[in-house]
C-alpha positions, 0 to 999 in steps of 0.5 A: 500500500502506498504511503499517505502523502501529507496535505499541502499547508495551503490546502483546505481540510476535506470537510471545508472543501466539501462545504464549499462545493455544496454551496457552489452547487446551490445546496440549501443550508437552511434545511427547509428544502429537506423538510419539505421533501421529507414531509412529502415522502413520509406522511404525518403520524395519525394520532388515535384517541386512547381507549378507555 
């Protein structure tokens, strides 16, 4: 297995590069789009009155 090369000092960490790429692609960072899609896929749980 080849040795792992050390990152350049000027290079951003992978997590920061991922965040930057997501922003450039127009990803929603508020979570509103996710919530809208989630509610569309997963129906709301119906509450039934307790018996007794």
